[in-house]
N, C-alpha and C positions, 0 to 999 in steps of 0.2 A: 484504582486505576481506567485512565482512558483509554478506548477502542482502539486498536490498530488492525486495521484494512489492507491486506495485501492483494495487489491487483493482479495477477499471475501468477496464484498460489501452484503449486507444485509437490503432488503427494514422492516425485522422482528424490530422493535423499543426496543427490547428488546436484544438485541444483539451487543455487543462488537463494531463489525464495520460500527453499524448503528450510533453508540453513536458519535462514534469516526470521523465518517463524520458529524453530526453536531454539535459539536462544532466546527469542521475545518473551516465549511460553516458562524458557525457564526461569525468567527473570519477574514474571507475574502480570504480562499482560494480557490483557483479553487483546484473542488476536479475531481476527476475521477474513477468511480463507475467500478471494473473489477468483475463479475464472469461470472459462465457459463451460468446463462440465457440471459445477458448483455442488460438487465433490467434500466432503468433512475428508482435511486435512490435519494427521495429526492429532487427530480426536477435536479438531476446533469444526463446528457446522461451516459447512462452507458454501457457497452463493453463486449463484451464477452471475449477478450484476449488481453491484455499489447499491442500487436502487430496491433491492428485494429487500437487503437487511433493513430492518424494523428500528433498531435503533441509531443512537450519536456515536459519530465516531471522530477521533481526534486526533490520527494521523492517516496520511494515504501515502503508504510505499510502494512505488511502482517496478514492477520483474514484468515490465512486456515492451518490445521493443517500439525504438522510438515515434513510427513510424503511427502503429497503435494507438499510442498513447491520446490523438484527438479524437478516438472513439468513444473515450472517456471522460473526456474534458466536464462536458452537460452533467454526467450523473455527480460528480466531484465537486460542480456546483451546485446541486441539488444541498447533497449533504452537509456541503460547508465545511470541512473540517478545519484544526484550526492551523495544520500543515501539511504540505507533500512534500515526499522523499524523490527525488528521481536519480534512482541507482545510477549508476554506469552503461551505461548503453539505452537509455528512458530517457535522455535529453531530448525538450522541445522545445525551442522558443517559443514557439505562439501561444502553446497552451502552458506554460511557467508565463507569460504577460499578462491570460486572463484571471489566472487565478492570483497574480496579486494586484491586479483590478478590483478585483473584489475582497481582498484584504487579507488572501491565507496566504501565508505563512510559505516559503518555495528554499529548497536545499539544493543543490547539486551537490550529492552525498553516496557515501554508501553505508547502507542504514548496518551494517555488518561489522565495519570499523567504528562507528557510532556507540554503535551496545559497547564494544572491543576496549572504546576509551573514554566511555560514561558521557560523551556526548548526546545522550537518546534525550 
């Protein structure tokens, strides 16, 4: 399976990013937690930036406020994932346009719902 980067990963169990990571890992997806602290989350090695992760990423799922999305656009473009998921509250039209211009699929969707319904 291909790696899924969670930008906005959290150690806090009540956060949606944490729930998504748990569900992804339960389904066998390799997960790359990205957060300012770069801490390991749920046993997966964390990184403070997507650029610090040395491997390839298939999917980036965003769990940061829409105003912060612009700050990760260039790093995402350099990683060139197959797709980017804008979870509720992360929507950013300019970022979406940039990703699509580079041939990256974008979805305005909820990773948790996608996993629960078999659409991930």
